C-alpha positions in Angstrom: 0.3 -0.5 -0.2 1.2 3.7 -0.5 0.4 5.1 2.3 2.5 2.7 5.0 5.1 3.6 6.2 8.1 1.9 7.6 10.1 3.4 9.5 12.3 2.0 12.8 11.2 2.1 16.0 14.0 3.6 18.1 12.7 5.4 21.2 10.2 2.4 22.4 12.9 -0.8 22.0 14.1 -2.3 25.1 17.4 -0.7 25.1 15.7 2.9 26.5 14.7 5.2 24.7 16.8 7.0 21.8 18.0 10.7 21.0 16.0 13.4 20.7 16.1 15.0 17.1 13.6 17.6 15.1 12.9 17.7 11.3 15.9 19.3 10.2 13.7 21.8 7.5 11.0 22.5 9.5 14.1 24.1 12.3 17.0 25.6 12.0 18.8 26.4 15.6 21.8 27.8 13.2 19.2 30.4 12.6 17.5 30.3 16.1 21.5 31.2 16.8 21.8 33.7 15.0 19.3 35.5 15.3 19.0 35.6 19.8 23.1 37.1 18.7 21.1 40.1 16.9 18.3 40.3 19.0 21.1 40.9 22.2 23.7 42.8 19.6 20.6 45.2 18.9 19.5 45.7 22.5 22.9 46.6 23.9 23.1 49.5 21.0 20.0 50.9 21.5 20.7 50.4 25.6 23.8 53.2 24.9 22.6 55.3 22.6 19.0 55.7 25.1 21.9 56.1 28.3 24.0 58.5 26.0 20.9 60.4 25.1 20.0 60.7 29.0 23.4 61.5 30.1 23.5 64.2 27.2 19.9 65.6 27.8 20.0 65.5 32.0 23.9 67.3 31.0 21.9 70.4 29.4 18.7 70.8 31.5 21.4 70.8 34.7 22.7 73.8 32.9 19.8 75.5 31.9 19.1 75.5 35.9 22.1 76.3 37.2 21.4 79.9 34.7 18.6 80.5 35.9 19.5 79.7 39.4 22.2 82.7 38.8 19.1 85.5 37.8 16.4 84.1 39.8 17.3 85.6 43.7 14.0 85.3 44.9 13.0 88.2 43.7 9.0 88.5 41.7 7.9 85.0 43.8 4.5 85.9 44.9 1.7 84.1 46.2 -1.8 83.9 45.1 -3.3 87.1 46.2 0.1 88.4 43.6 1.8 89.7 46.9 5.6 89.1 47.2 6.5 86.0 49.5 7.8 86.4 53.6 11.2 85.6 52.0 11.7 87.0 48.8 12.8 90.8 47.9 9.4 93.1 47.2 10.5 92.7 42.9 9.5 96.0 42.7 10.9 97.3 45.5 14.3 96.1 44.0 13.4 97.7 40.6 11.9 93.7 38.8 9.5 93.2 37.1 6.4 89.8 38.3 6.6 87.4 35.8 3.8 87.2 33.2 1.7 83.6 33.4 -0.9 82.9 36.1 0.5 83.0 39.4 1.4 78.9 40.6 -0.8 78.1 43.6 2.2 75.7 45.5 1.3 74.9 48.7 -2.6 74.9 48.4 -3.6 73.7 52.4 -1.8 76.7 54.1 -3.3 79.0 51.2 -7.0 77.1 52.1 -5.7 77.0 55.5 -4.9 81.1 55.9 -8.4 81.4 53.3 -10.6 80.4 55.6 -9.3 82.7 58.8 -9.8 85.0 56.9 -13.2 84.0 55.9 -13.9 82.9 59.7 -12.7 86.6 60.9 -14.7 89.0 58.7 -17.8 87.3 59.5 -17.0 86.8 63.2 -15.4 90.0 64.1 -16.2 94.1 63.9 -14.3 96.1 61.3 -14.3 99.2 58.5 -15.9 98.4 55.6 -15.7 101.5 54.5 -14.5 104.4 57.6 -15.2 107.4 55.4 -18.7 105.9 54.8 -19.4 105.1 58.2 -19.9 101.7 56.1 -18.7 99.3 59.5 -18.6 94.9 59.9 -20.7 93.2 62.3 -20.3 89.8 63.2 -23.1 87.7 61.6 -24.6 87.0 64.7 -25.0 90.3 65.8 -26.6 91.2 63.4 -29.3 87.9 62.5 -29.6 89.7 66.7 -30.1 92.9 65.3 -32.5 92.2 62.3 -34.4 90.4 65.4 -35.6 93.0 67.2 -35.4 96.0 64.9 -37.1 93.9 61.7 -35.8 94.3 58.2 -35.7 98.4 57.1 -38.7 99.6 55.8 -39.2 99.4 51.8 -41.6 101.5 50.1 -43.0 99.4 46.6 -42.6 100.5 43.3 -44.5 102.5 42.0 -47.9 101.6 40.3 -47.2 101.4 35.8 -50.3 103.5 34.9 -52.5 101.7 32.9 -52.8 102.4 29.2 -56.0 104.0 28.1 -58.5 102.4 27.3 -58.7 102.7 23.2 -61.9 105.2 22.5 -64.4 103.1 20.9 -64.7 103.4 16.5 -67.2 105.7 15.2 -69.8 103.7 13.9 -70.2 103.7 10.4 -73.3 105.5 9.2 -76.8 104.3 9.3 -75.4 101.5 11.8 -77.0 101.5 15.5 -74.6 100.8 18.6 -75.8 98.2 20.7 -77.2 100.1 24.3 -74.9 99.6 27.1 -75.5 97.2 29.9 -77.5 97.9 33.2 -75.1 98.6 35.6 -73.9 95.6 37.8 -74.0 93.7 35.0 -71.0 92.3 32.9 
């Protein structure tokens, strides 16, 4: 028969297992070895190039930072409200100028604590809003008591808008009769 294959039984005989073999036409061990060596060489070349690029960029960044720090003597550093920081000289007094662009919030928890303290002070203490006009700030609790004692100030109602004049009836056509007006009390 054409489908019968006769292979010697090398791996299942009484003399033990035979050598492990592969089909030489399916896999080339020499090709796999060359491919692995090629990948290792490429990996080394790329890693070296990346390391060199990193060192170059790091050197440039350090040089730029050093140049910037020579110019930056603390001038122009401001808080969120635009006031100069306490540990930095006032840029305007030193002849400098404030930086352009947005002012960054660098310490949000401290800023938030300060804002809340200012708001609490504004709502719980007395103070001048406009001294020349005699306008004062009163604590909220005291303002509530004053309103309960004296009531809200009276306001005048706005003047009512005049009602539009009733349109005069159009003159009747010649020869037409006008309807009689309804008796009083009937609408």
